[in-house]
C-alpha positions as CSV (number, residue, x, y, z in Angstrom):
1,M,0.0,0.0,0.0
2,A,1.1,3.6,-0.5
3,D,1.8,6.1,2.2
4,T,-1.6,7.8,2.0
5,V,-2.7,5.2,4.5
6,L,-0.5,3.7,7.2
7,L,-1.1,0.4,9.0
8,D,1.0,-0.3,12.1
9,V,0.6,-3.2,14.4
10,A,2.3,-3.3,17.7
11,D,1.6,-5.3,20.9
12,G,-1.8,-6.4,19.7
13,V,-3.0,-2.9,18.7
14,A,-3.5,-2.0,15.0
15,T,-3.4,1.7,14.2
16,L,-4.8,2.7,10.8
17,T,-3.6,6.3,10.0
18,L,-5.1,8.4,7.2
19,N,-2.0,10.1,6.0
20,R,-2.5,13.2,3.9
21,P,-2.1,15.8,6.6
22,D,-1.1,18.6,4.2
23,V,-4.6,18.5,2.7
24,L,-6.6,17.6,5.9
25,N,-6.5,13.9,4.9
26,V,-9.1,14.3,2.2
27,L,-10.0,11.2,0.4
28,S,-8.5,10.9,-3.1
29,V,-9.1,8.0,-5.5
30,A,-5.7,6.6,-4.8
31,M,-6.4,6.9,-1.1
32,M,-9.6,4.9,-1.5
33,Q,-7.6,2.1,-3.0
34,D,-4.9,2.3,-0.3
35,L,-7.5,2.3,2.4
36,A,-9.2,-0.8,1.0
37,E,-5.9,-2.6,0.7
38,A,-4.9,-1.6,4.3
39,V,-8.2,-2.8,5.7
40,R,-7.9,-6.1,3.8
41,A,-4.4,-6.6,5.3
42,L,-5.7,-5.8,8.7
43,A,-8.6,-8.3,8.5
44,A,-6.1,-11.0,7.6
45,R,-4.1,-10.6,10.8
46,K,-4.5,-12.8,13.8
47,D,-2.4,-10.8,16.2
48,V,-4.7,-7.8,16.7
49,A,-6.9,-7.3,19.8
50,V,-7.9,-3.6,19.2
51,V,-8.1,-1.3,16.1
52,V,-7.6,2.4,16.2
53,I,-8.4,4.6,13.2
54,T,-7.0,8.1,13.2
55,G,-5.8,10.9,11.0
56,A,-2.3,12.2,10.7
57,G,-1.8,15.8,11.9
58,A,-4.5,18.1,13.1
59,H,-7.5,16.5,11.3
60,F,-9.3,13.2,11.0
61,M,-10.6,13.5,7.4
62,A,-12.2,16.6,5.8
63,G,-14.2,14.6,3.2
64,G,-13.4,13.8,-0.4
65,D,-10.6,15.3,-2.5
66,L,-12.7,17.6,-4.8
67,K,-9.7,18.6,-6.8
68,D,-9.1,14.9,-7.6
69,F,-12.7,14.3,-8.3
70,S,-13.0,17.3,-10.6
71,E,-10.7,15.6,-13.1
72,H,-13.7,13.5,-14.0
73,L,-15.9,16.4,-14.9
74,H,-15.0,16.4,-18.5
75,L,-16.5,13.0,-18.9
76,S,-20.1,12.5,-20.2
77,S,-22.9,12.0,-17.7
78,E,-23.0,8.3,-18.7
79,A,-19.3,7.9,-18.2
80,R,-19.3,9.7,-14.8
81,L,-22.2,7.5,-13.7
82,A,-20.2,4.4,-14.5
83,T,-16.9,5.8,-13.0
84,F,-18.3,6.9,-9.7
85,R,-20.5,3.9,-9.2
86,A,-17.5,1.6,-9.8
87,M,-15.3,3.7,-7.5
88,I,-17.7,3.3,-4.6
89,A,-18.6,-0.3,-5.3
90,Q,-15.0,-1.4,-5.7
91,H,-13.2,0.5,-2.9
92,I,-15.5,2.3,-0.5
93,N,-18.1,-0.5,0.0
94,P,-15.6,-3.3,0.6
95,T,-13.7,-1.1,3.1
96,V,-16.8,-0.4,5.1
97,E,-18.1,-4.0,5.0
98,T,-14.7,-5.4,6.0
99,L,-14.4,-3.0,8.9
100,Q,-17.9,-3.9,10.0
101,G,-17.0,-7.6,10.0
102,L,-13.9,-7.2,12.2
103,P,-14.3,-9.2,15.5
104,Q,-12.1,-6.7,17.3
105,P,-13.3,-3.4,18.9
106,V,-12.6,-0.5,16.5
107,I,-12.0,3.0,17.9
108,A,-12.2,6.2,15.9
109,K,-9.7,8.7,17.3
110,V,-10.9,12.1,16.0
111,R,-9.6,15.6,16.0
112,G,-10.3,18.6,13.8
113,A,-12.3,18.1,10.6
114,C,-14.5,15.0,10.3
115,A,-16.6,15.4,7.2
116,G,-18.1,13.3,4.4
117,F,-16.6,9.9,4.2
118,G,-14.6,10.8,7.3
119,L,-17.8,11.0,9.3
120,S,-19.2,7.8,7.7
121,L,-16.0,6.1,8.7
122,M,-16.3,7.3,12.3
123,L,-19.9,6.3,12.5
124,G,-19.1,2.7,11.6
125,C,-16.6,2.3,14.4
126,D,-17.5,0.8,17.8
127,F,-16.2,3.8,19.7
128,A,-15.7,7.4,18.7
129,L,-13.3,9.4,20.9
130,C,-13.0,13.0,19.9
131,A,-11.0,16.1,20.7
132,D,-13.2,19.0,21.7
133,N,-11.9,20.9,18.7
134,S,-13.6,18.5,16.3
135,V,-16.1,19.7,13.7
136,F,-18.5,17.4,11.9
137,T,-20.6,17.6,8.8
138,T,-22.1,15.1,6.4
139,A,-21.0,17.5,3.6
140,Y,-22.3,15.5,0.7
141,S,-25.4,17.5,-0.2
142,A,-23.4,20.7,-0.3
143,I,-21.8,19.4,-3.5
144,G,-24.8,17.6,-4.9
145,L,-24.1,14.1,-3.5
146,P,-26.3,11.8,-1.4
147,G,-23.6,10.1,0.8
148,D,-21.5,7.0,0.9
149,G,-19.6,4.8,3.3
150,G,-22.8,3.9,5.1
151,A,-23.9,7.4,6.1
152,S,-27.5,6.6,5.2
153,Y,-27.2,3.3,7.1
154,F,-25.5,4.4,10.3
155,L,-27.1,7.8,10.9
156,P,-30.8,6.7,11.2
157,R,-29.8,3.8,13.5
158,L,-27.9,6.2,15.7
159,V,-30.1,9.3,15.7
160,G,-33.4,8.2,14.1
161,R,-34.7,8.9,10.6
162,R,-35.9,12.5,11.1
163,K,-32.6,13.8,12.5
164,A,-30.6,11.7,10.0
165,A,-32.6,13.4,7.2
166,E,-31.7,16.8,8.7
167,L,-28.0,16.0,8.9
168,L,-27.8,14.6,5.4
169,L,-30.1,17.1,3.6
170,L,-28.8,20.3,5.3
171,A,-25.2,19.2,5.7
172,E,-24.7,21.8,8.5
173,R,-21.6,21.8,10.7
174,F,-21.9,20.8,14.3
175,D,-19.4,20.5,17.2
176,T,-18.5,17.9,19.7
177,A,-21.1,19.0,22.2
178,E,-23.8,18.4,19.7
179,A,-22.3,15.1,18.5
180,L,-22.2,13.9,22.1
181,R,-25.8,15.0,22.7
182,L,-26.9,13.1,19.6
183,G,-25.1,9.9,20.6
184,L,-22.7,10.0,17.6
185,I,-19.6,10.0,19.8
186,N,-18.6,8.4,23.1
187,R,-16.3,11.0,24.5
188,A,-15.4,14.7,23.9
189,V,-12.2,15.6,25.6
190,P,-9.6,18.4,25.5
191,E,-7.4,17.9,22.5
192,A,-4.3,17.6,24.7
193,E,-5.9,14.6,26.5
194,L,-7.1,12.7,23.4
195,D,-4.1,10.4,23.2
196,A,-4.2,9.5,26.9
197,V,-7.9,8.8,26.8
198,T,-7.6,6.6,23.7
199,D,-4.7,4.7,25.3
200,Q,-6.9,4.1,28.3
201,F,-9.7,2.7,26.1
202,V,-7.2,0.6,24.2
203,A,-5.6,-0.9,27.4
204,R,-9.0,-1.8,28.8
205,L,-10.3,-3.4,25.6
206,K,-7.0,-5.2,25.0
207,A,-7.3,-6.8,28.4
208,G,-10.9,-7.9,27.8
209,P,-12.5,-11.2,26.7
210,R,-12.0,-11.2,22.9
211,H,-14.5,-14.0,22.2
212,A,-17.2,-12.1,24.1
213,Y,-16.4,-8.9,22.3
214,A,-16.6,-10.6,18.9
215,E,-20.0,-12.2,19.8
216,I,-21.3,-8.8,21.1
217,K,-20.4,-7.1,17.9
218,R,-22.0,-9.9,15.9
219,L,-25.2,-9.7,17.9
220,L,-25.5,-6.0,17.6
221,A,-24.9,-6.1,13.9
222,G,-27.7,-8.5,13.3
223,S,-30.2,-7.0,15.8
224,H,-31.8,-4.5,13.5
225,D,-32.9,-7.2,11.0
226,N,-34.0,-9.8,13.5
227,Q,-37.3,-10.5,15.2
228,L,-37.0,-11.0,19.0
229,E,-37.2,-14.8,18.7
230,S,-34.3,-14.9,16.3
231,Q,-32.2,-12.5,18.4
232,L,-32.9,-14.5,21.5
233,Q,-31.8,-17.7,19.7
234,N,-28.6,-15.9,18.5
235,E,-27.9,-14.8,22.0
236,A,-28.3,-18.4,23.3
237,E,-25.9,-19.7,20.7
238,A,-23.4,-16.9,21.4
239,F,-23.7,-17.5,25.1
240,G,-23.0,-21.2,24.6
241,R,-19.9,-20.5,22.5
242,C,-18.5,-18.0,25.1
243,G,-19.5,-20.3,28.0
244,A,-17.2,-23.0,26.5
245,T,-14.1,-20.7,26.5
246,A,-11.3,-20.6,29.0
247,D,-11.9,-16.9,29.3
248,F,-15.4,-17.6,30.8
249,A,-13.9,-20.0,33.3
250,E,-11.3,-17.4,34.2
251,G,-13.9,-14.6,34.5
252,V,-16.1,-16.7,36.9
253,T,-13.0,-17.9,38.9
254,A,-11.7,-14.3,39.2
255,F,-15.1,-12.9,40.3
256,L,-15.4,-15.6,43.0
257,G,-11.8,-15.0,44.1
258,K,-12.4,-11.3,44.2
259,R,-9.5,-10.5,41.8
260,K,-9.2,-9.1,38.3
261,P,-9.5,-11.6,35.5
262,G,-6.6,-12.4,33.3
263,F,-8.3,-13.0,29.9
264,K,-6.2,-14.8,27.3
265,G,-8.5,-14.7,24.3
266,V,-9.1,-18.5,24.4
């Protein structure tokens, strides 16, 4: 992969860095490809307990690279339709789907601008930890686009259809206080404390029961499409699988012994 996206794995923690800080990490076509490749490489690894997605420099991602996209404006409408449809289908969609399928907890570590696909990317993570200088917007409709990266999927599930329509149709900017009020993020902290807060989350999750985390993510992902009966059955099966692990035995033993559990992910 090129250096527009960096993947670093150390001590069980994978850090995926959006790396175009000189242009606020805006998403170019090449960066779409690099991100898809990085996420595929991440999904293939067996030595990762927690994933952190962040942006290099002062911003997370300020949307798409409009200068890059403008190079397609000379094409006919039919050609642009085919080009952009293929671009999203081949790079954006697989990236989002692969990230959603990861068994590990995924943390978005956000500062500065978080717009367009950057916002969609954040919404798809399990946790969103944000500096209080972060600014958010869906951005898409401001340039005549509907959204991508799951924006129309995640938003109504997080804030309801009516508020999701407002955020997507008006594309207004909002700050961390509003993002926190809406339930779009988990924490809003002073920018100087973001690294430390993220490290605390990482340490806690890394020490947790990996099988249970994977099952929780799987249950949550399927809950919107399931009837109660199906969801209860899925919970029973997940409960059984986790109950058969050494981590469950360790958790019970530690609780009864009044000590912290030492989960091993087995």
